[in-house]
C-alpha positions in Angstrom: 94.8 -59.5 -64.7 96.3 -56.3 -63.4 93.3 -53.5 -65.0 95.4 -50.7 -66.5 94.2 -47.4 -66.3 95.0 -44.9 -69.1 95.9 -42.0 -67.0 98.2 -44.3 -65.2 99.7 -45.6 -68.0 100.6 -41.8 -69.7 101.9 -40.8 -66.0 104.6 -44.3 -66.5 105.5 -43.4 -70.1 105.9 -39.3 -69.2 107.5 -39.4 -65.9 110.4 -41.1 -67.7 111.1 -38.0 -69.6 109.5 -35.0 -67.7 110.6 -34.5 -64.1 107.6 -33.3 -62.6 105.6 -35.0 -59.6 102.6 -36.7 -59.2 100.1 -33.7 -59.3 102.4 -31.9 -62.1 102.3 -35.0 -64.7 97.9 -35.5 -63.7 97.1 -32.2 -64.1 99.4 -32.1 -67.4 97.6 -35.3 -68.7 94.4 -33.9 -67.7 94.6 -31.0 -70.0 96.0 -33.7 -72.5 93.2 -35.7 -72.4 90.6 -32.7 -72.2 92.4 -30.6 -75.4 91.8 -34.1 -77.5 88.2 -34.5 -76.1 86.9 -30.8 -76.9 89.9 -29.8 -79.6 90.3 -26.3 -77.7 93.4 -24.9 -75.9 91.3 -22.1 -74.2 91.6 -23.0 -70.4 88.2 -21.7 -69.9 86.7 -25.2 -72.2 90.3 -27.1 -70.9 88.7 -26.9 -67.5 85.8 -28.2 -68.4 86.8 -31.2 -69.8 89.7 -31.5 -67.0 88.2 -34.7 -64.9 88.0 -33.3 -61.5 85.7 -33.7 -58.8 86.4 -30.1 -57.8 84.2 -27.1 -58.7 84.5 -25.7 -62.5 86.7 -22.5 -61.0 89.0 -24.4 -59.5 90.1 -26.3 -62.1 90.3 -23.0 -63.9 92.5 -21.9 -61.2 94.5 -25.4 -60.7 95.2 -24.9 -64.5 96.1 -21.2 -64.3 98.9 -22.3 -61.4 100.2 -24.8 -63.9 101.4 -22.2 -66.2 102.1 -19.8 -64.4 104.5 -22.1 -61.4 105.7 -25.1 -63.2 108.8 -25.2 -65.4 109.5 -27.2 -68.4 112.6 -28.6 -69.4 112.3 -28.6 -73.4 114.8 -30.7 -74.3 113.8 -33.7 -72.3 110.4 -32.5 -74.2 112.4 -32.6 -77.8 113.5 -35.9 -76.6 110.2 -37.3 -76.0 108.6 -36.1 -79.5 111.8 -37.4 -81.5 111.7 -40.9 -79.6 107.8 -41.0 -80.5 108.7 -40.9 -84.3 112.0 -43.1 -84.0 114.0 -39.9 -85.7 117.4 -40.4 -84.2 117.7 -43.1 -86.4 116.8 -41.6 -89.8 117.9 -38.7 -92.0 115.2 -35.8 -92.4 114.5 -32.3 -93.6 114.4 -29.4 -91.3 111.9 -26.8 -92.1 111.5 -23.5 -89.8 108.8 -20.9 -89.8 106.9 -18.7 -88.0 102.9 -19.0 -87.2 101.8 -15.1 -85.5 98.4 -13.6 -84.2 96.8 -10.7 -82.6 94.9 -11.0 -79.1 93.8 -7.4 -78.0 97.4 -5.8 -77.8 99.7 -8.7 -77.8 101.4 -9.7 -81.0 102.0 -14.1 -80.5 104.7 -14.8 -82.8 105.8 -18.2 -82.3 109.1 -19.1 -84.8 109.2 -23.0 -84.8 111.9 -26.0 -86.3 110.6 -29.0 -87.1 111.2 -32.1 -88.6 109.4 -32.9 -92.3 107.1 -35.8 -92.0 104.6 -37.5 -94.3 103.0 -34.2 -95.1 103.4 -32.2 -92.1 106.0 -31.5 -90.3 106.2 -32.6 -86.5 107.4 -29.8 -84.0 110.8 -30.3 -82.1 111.7 -26.7 -80.7 110.0 -23.4 -80.7 111.1 -19.7 -79.7 108.6 -16.9 -78.7 109.3 -13.9 -80.7 108.3 -11.6 -78.1 107.9 -8.3 -81.0 106.2 -8.2 -83.8 107.6 -9.0 -87.5 110.4 -11.5 -88.7 112.8 -13.7 -86.5 116.6 -12.0 -86.9 119.5 -14.0 -88.0 120.7 -14.5 -84.6 117.4 -15.9 -83.4 117.6 -18.8 -86.2 121.5 -19.6 -85.8 120.6 -19.8 -81.8 117.4 -22.4 -82.4 119.2 -24.4 -84.9 122.4 -24.3 -82.8 120.2 -25.7 -80.0 118.6 -28.6 -82.1 122.4 -29.6 -83.1 123.8 -29.6 -79.4 121.3 -32.2 -78.8 120.4 -34.8 -81.4 124.2 -33.6 -83.6 123.7 -32.8 -87.4 124.5 -36.1 -89.0 121.2 -36.9 -89.8 119.9 -33.6 -91.1 119.7 -33.5 -95.1 119.1 -29.9 -95.3 117.3 -27.2 -94.0 113.9 -25.0 -96.0 112.8 -21.7 -95.3 110.2 -19.2 -96.9 111.2 -15.8 -98.1 111.4 -14.1 -95.0 114.9 -16.5 -94.1 117.3 -14.9 -95.9 120.4 -13.1 -94.1 124.3 -13.2 -95.5 125.0 -13.9 -91.7 122.6 -16.7 -91.5 123.8 -18.5 -94.4 127.0 -17.9 -93.7 126.7 -20.1 -90.7 124.9 -22.8 -92.4 127.2 -23.2 -95.2 130.3 -23.4 -92.3 128.5 -25.6 -90.2 128.0 -28.0 -93.6 123.9 -27.4 -93.5 122.9 -27.5 -97.0 119.7 -25.2 -97.4 117.1 -24.4 -99.5 115.8 -20.6 -99.4 113.4 -19.0 -101.2 113.9 -15.3 -102.5 111.9 -12.6 -103.4 112.3 -11.9 -107.5 113.5 -8.2 -106.8 116.6 -9.9 -104.6 119.9 -8.6 -106.2 122.7 -10.6 -107.4 126.0 -10.2 -109.7 126.0 -12.5 -113.2 129.5 -13.8 -114.2 130.5 -10.4 -115.5 130.2 -8.8 -112.2 126.9 -6.9 -113.0 124.1 -5.9 -110.5 120.7 -7.5 -111.7 117.6 -9.0 -109.9 117.3 -12.8 -109.9 113.7 -12.1 -111.3 115.3 -11.8 -114.1 117.2 -15.5 -114.5 113.3 -16.5 -114.8 111.3 -14.1 -116.2 110.9 -15.9 -119.4 109.5 -19.1 -118.0 106.3 -20.5 -118.8 103.9 -21.7 -116.3 105.2 -24.5 -114.5 108.5 -24.7 -116.4 111.7 -24.8 -114.4 115.0 -24.0 -114.6 118.2 -25.1 -112.3 121.4 -22.9 -113.4 124.5 -24.8 -113.9 126.7 -22.2 -111.8 126.4 -20.3 -108.7 125.8 -17.2 -108.4 126.7 -14.2 -105.9 124.2 -12.8 -103.4 125.9 -10.5 -101.8 129.5 -12.2 -100.6 127.5 -15.8 -100.5 128.0 -18.1 -103.6 124.7 -20.1 -104.2 122.7 -22.5 -106.5 120.0 -20.9 -108.0 117.0 -22.3 -109.4 113.0 -21.3 -110.2 110.0 -22.2 -111.5 106.9 -20.1 -112.8 103.6 -21.1 -110.6 100.1 -21.5 -111.6 99.5 -17.7 -110.2 102.6 -16.6 -112.5 104.4 -15.8 -109.5 108.1 -17.0 -109.5 109.4 -19.6 -107.1 113.2 -18.8 -106.8 115.4 -20.5 -104.9 118.9 -20.7 -103.2 120.9 -23.2 -102.0 124.3 -23.5 -100.9 124.7 -27.1 -102.7 123.6 -28.0 -106.1 120.3 -30.1 -105.3 119.4 -32.6 -108.0 116.1 -31.8 -107.6 115.7 -28.6 -105.7 111.8 -27.5 -106.7 110.8 -30.9 -105.3 112.3 -30.8 -102.8 111.9 -27.2 -101.4 108.1 -28.4 -101.6 108.4 -30.3 -98.6 108.6 -26.7 -96.8 104.6 -26.7 -97.2 104.2 -29.0 -94.2 104.8 -26.9 -91.7 102.1 -24.7 -93.3 100.2 -27.8 -92.6 101.2 -28.5 -89.0 100.2 -24.9 -88.2 96.7 -25.5 -89.8 96.5 -28.2 -87.3 97.3 -26.5 -84.6 94.7 -23.8 -85.7 91.7 -24.2 -87.2 91.9 -27.1 -88.6 92.6 -29.3 -85.0 93.0 -27.3 -81.5 92.6 -23.5 -81.9 95.2 -22.1 -80.8 94.5 -18.9 -81.7 91.7 -18.6 -79.1 94.2 -19.4 -76.4 93.8 -16.1 -74.0 97.4 -17.1 -72.5 99.8 -13.8 -73.8 103.2 -14.1 -71.9 105.5 -15.6 -73.4 106.7 -17.9 -71.4 103.3 -19.6 -71.1 102.7 -19.7 -74.7 105.8 -21.8 -74.8 104.6 -24.2 -72.3 100.9 -24.0 -74.3 103.3 -25.1 -77.5 104.5 -28.2 -75.8 100.9 -29.5 -74.5 99.9 -28.8 -78.3 103.0 -30.6 -79.9 102.4 -33.5 -77.7 98.9 -33.8 -78.9 99.7 -33.2 -82.3 101.9 -36.3 -82.3 99.5 -38.6 -80.4 96.9 -37.6 -83.0 99.0 -38.0 -86.2 100.5 -41.2 -85.1 96.9 -42.5 -84.7 96.4 -41.4 -88.1 98.9 -43.5 -89.5 97.9 -46.3 -87.7 94.0 -46.5 -88.5 95.2 -45.6 -92.3 97.3 -48.4 -92.3 95.3 -51.0 -90.3 92.1 -50.1 -89.8 90.7 -48.6 -92.9 92.7 -47.0 -96.0 91.9 -43.2 -96.5 91.1 -42.8 -100.2 93.3 -41.2 -102.5 91.8 -38.1 -104.2 92.6 -37.1 -108.1 95.1 -34.2 -106.8 97.1 -37.0 -105.2 96.5 -36.5 -101.6 94.1 -38.1 -99.2 90.3 -37.4 -98.4 91.5 -36.5 -94.8 95.0 -35.5 -93.1 96.4 -38.2 -90.9 96.0 -35.6 -88.3 92.5 -35.3 -88.2 91.7 -39.1 -89.1 93.9 -39.7 -86.1 92.6 -36.8 -83.8 88.5 -37.2 -84.5 89.8 -41.5 -83.3 91.4 -40.5 -80.3 88.2 -38.5 -79.7 85.5 -40.9 -80.4 87.6 -43.6 -78.1 88.4 -41.1 -75.1 84.6 -40.2 -75.6 82.8 -43.8 -76.2 85.1 -46.5 -76.5 87.5 -47.3 -73.2 85.2 -50.4 -72.3 88.0 -52.4 -72.2 91.6 -52.9 -71.4 92.2 -53.4 -74.9 91.2 -50.2 -75.9 93.0 -48.3 -72.8 96.4 -50.4 -73.9 96.1 -49.6 -77.5 95.9 -45.9 -77.0 99.4 -46.2 -74.8 100.9 -47.9 -77.7 99.5 -45.4 -80.5 101.3 -42.8 -78.0 104.5 -44.6 -77.0 105.3 -46.3 -80.1 107.4 -45.1 -83.3 105.0 -45.3 -86.0 107.1 -48.3 -87.8 106.7 -50.5 -84.6 103.4 -50.4 -83.8 101.7 -53.8 -84.5 99.7 -54.7 -87.6 97.0 -57.0 -88.3 98.4 -61.0 -89.8 96.3 -63.1 -91.8 96.5 -65.6 -89.3 93.2 -65.4 -87.0 94.3 -64.0 -83.7 93.5 -60.9 -81.7 95.9 -57.9 -82.4 95.8 -54.4 -80.9 93.1 -53.1 -82.7 91.1 -55.8 -80.7 89.5 -57.5 -83.8 90.2 -61.2 -84.8 92.1 -61.3 -88.6 
C-alpha cells in the first residue's frame, strides 16, 4: 500500500493552482499547518510550529523571506477558494466590508469581497487600503470588476453593504452593470419625495415601533439615483434603512446576510487566528497573509460542516443559532487531529478530502456496515 503524507497531498493539490516551486509550496504548507496548530498568525508563533530541523531563528527568517519575496497569484487563489465550495455551480450574494486595526503608527485596513455562505462569508478578493477610513467608490468598483472579469456576474444575486458603501457613482455603476444591491443608509441621508421636497430618509420610518418593518411602494430619488427604500426599527431603537436598485420582496431578511462578513472577521481575529497580532505592516505582505488566513479558514469551516453533518451535530440554542460556529467546530477538529490523530492513513486521507472536496460532495456515512472516511464502522 502506498503511504500518503499530509504535506505531500496538500502539495499535490496546491501545485495545480499555485505556480510555485517545491520549496515555496512546502513553506506555505508548513505555515498553514502551523497556523492550524497554534491559531496564531504572528510569524514568531508560526515559526515555533513550523516543522523543520533548522534552528528557530532560521525558521523565522525563512518565513520572513517568504512574505518578502514570493509572488502570489490572487486570481489563482480566488479560483481555488471558489472550487473548494463549488461556487461555480451556485447562485450567491456578495458582501463587501472592511476590517481595520492599528499596529504602532500603521493603520491596517483591508477591504474584503466575500460570498455569503451558511452563517459566515467566504473571502474571495481583498484589497489593502494604505490609508485610514472608508474605501472610495473607485476602489469598490475596481474590486467588483475584478471579480466579474474572473467569474462573471450570472451567479450574483446581489451585493450587500453597510452604511459606508453609499455613493452615487458606485450605485450608478452597479445599476448600469445590472447588479442588484442593498445598502444601508444613515437616517440623515437626504432624498426627494414624490412632490420634489427634500427630506431625510429617517423621516419615512420614524413612526415605526420596535421590530416593525416598512417597504415603500414607490421609488425615491437619492441624489440622481432612483432607489427602493425599506426600513425597520431595531431592538436598540435604531433605524435600519436600506436602499436597493430593485424591489426585493424581503429586503430586511436578505440584508441580514451582510452580517456574515462580520462573523468572518471575528473568525480571522480573536475567535480564530488572531489576525490583529501580526507584526506585518507593509500592504503587500498583509495581502499575502490574508491569502494564508483565507485558505486556513476555508479548510476549518468545511471540516466543521462535515463534523456537524456526519460525526456529531451541534445543538441549536433557543435563539436558533448553533452552540458553536461551524468554523470553530472544524478548527478544533483539525487542531486536535494535527496534534494527536494522524496515526493511520485514513486520518490523512480524511483531512485531504475535507480540504479539497466541496462540502456537498464529501462522503457521508451510510446505514449499511462499511468503513467510511470518518474511519468508523457504520
